C-alpha positions in Angstrom: -41.9 43.6 34.3 -41.3 39.9 34.9 -41.6 37.5 32.1 -44.5 35.0 32.4 -44.1 31.3 33.0 -45.1 30.5 29.5 -42.5 32.7 28.0 -39.8 31.1 30.2 -40.9 27.6 29.1 -40.9 28.8 25.5 -37.4 30.0 25.8 -36.3 26.8 27.5 -37.9 24.8 24.8 -35.9 26.6 22.2 -32.6 26.0 24.1 -33.3 22.3 24.2 -34.3 22.1 20.6 -31.1 24.0 19.6 -29.1 21.5 21.8 -30.7 18.6 20.2 -30.1 19.9 16.6 -26.4 20.5 17.6 -26.1 16.9 18.8 -27.6 15.6 15.7 -25.2 17.7 13.7 -22.3 16.2 15.6 -23.6 12.7 15.2 -23.8 13.1 11.4 -20.4 14.6 11.3 -19.0 11.7 13.2 -20.6 9.2 10.9 -19.3 11.1 7.8 -15.8 11.2 9.2 -15.8 7.4 10.0 -16.9 6.6 6.6 -14.4 8.9 4.9 -11.5 7.5 6.8 -12.5 3.9 6.0 -12.7 4.7 2.4 -9.3 6.5 2.4 -7.7 3.6 4.2 -9.1 1.1 1.6 -7.8 3.3 -1.2 -4.4 3.5 0.3 -4.3 -0.2 0.6 -5.3 -0.8 -3.0 -2.8 1.9 -4.3 0.1 0.0 -2.2 -1.1 -3.4 -3.7 -1.0 -2.0 -7.3 2.4 -0.5 -6.8 3.8 -3.8 -5.4 2.3 -5.5 -8.4 3.8 -3.0 -10.8 7.1 -3.6 -9.0 6.9 -7.3 -9.5 6.2 -6.9 -13.3 9.2 -4.6 -13.6 11.3 -7.1 -11.5 10.3 -9.9 -13.9 11.0 -8.0 -17.0 14.4 -6.8 -16.0 15.2 -10.4 -14.6 14.5 -11.7 -18.1 16.5 -8.9 -19.7 19.6 -9.6 -17.5 19.2 -13.3 -18.2 19.0 -12.7 -22.0 21.7 -10.2 -22.3 24.2 -12.4 -20.7 27.4 -12.2 -18.7 28.0 -8.9 -16.7 24.6 -7.3 -17.5 23.2 -5.3 -14.5 19.8 -3.8 -14.0 18.4 -1.9 -11.1 14.8 -1.7 -9.7 13.5 0.9 -7.3 10.1 0.0 -5.8 7.6 2.7 -5.5 5.5 0.9 -3.0 6.4 -1.1 0.1 9.9 -2.6 0.2 10.2 -6.0 -1.5 11.8 -9.3 -0.7 12.8 -11.9 -3.2 13.3 -15.5 -2.5 14.7 -17.9 -5.1 15.1 -21.7 -5.5 16.8 -22.7 -8.6 15.2 -21.0 -11.6 12.0 -20.0 -9.8 11.5 -17.0 -7.5 8.9 -15.4 -5.3 8.5 -11.7 -5.0 6.7 -10.2 -1.9 6.0 -6.5 -1.1 3.3 -5.4 1.3 0.3 -7.6 0.9 1.3 -8.7 -2.6 3.1 -11.9 -3.3 3.8 -13.6 -6.7 6.0 -16.4 -7.9 7.4 -16.9 -11.4 10.1 -18.9 -13.2 13.3 -17.7 -15.0 15.5 -19.1 -17.8 18.5 -18.6 -15.6 19.5 -19.8 -12.2 18.8 -17.1 -9.5 20.7 -16.5 -6.1 19.5 -13.9 -3.6 21.9 -12.0 -1.3 19.4 -9.6 -0.1 17.8 -11.1 3.1 15.7 -8.1 4.2 12.9 -6.2 2.5 14.4 -3.5 0.3 13.2 -0.7 -1.9 16.2 -0.9 -4.2 17.2 -4.2 -5.8 20.2 -5.0 -8.2 20.1 -7.8 -10.7 23.4 -9.0 -12.1 24.4 -11.7 -14.5 27.4 -13.5 -13.2 28.2 -16.4 -15.6 24.6 -17.2 -16.3 23.6 -17.0 -12.7 21.4 -14.0 -11.7 22.4 -12.5 -8.5 19.7 -10.3 -6.6 21.2 -8.0 -4.0 
């Protein structure tokens, strides 16, 4: 027995509807993926910024400590975020890591030997001058 034309069209319509539903599902999945990846990237950027900010505060505190404690005092800092670079001019310095950058002043003169970004910094008081390497 041969299927009638109406049965054939009904089956074709069901196939087309199933394909449309699958296409709709794929579209929704693509939108959800795009939204999730943008949110994850923004969260990662915020985490990196906060880690850099935390490293700046740690650097400032240890710089103050090395300055106050006097000759021969050494402190080390290991940044948990992006590598940092320090630039100094007299008693003022700037600290940059990733998209974070901050400037501050010190009671002691500062010299910087590290010229490239580094995740590990050493602060040493040599005769009242703080050396960053």
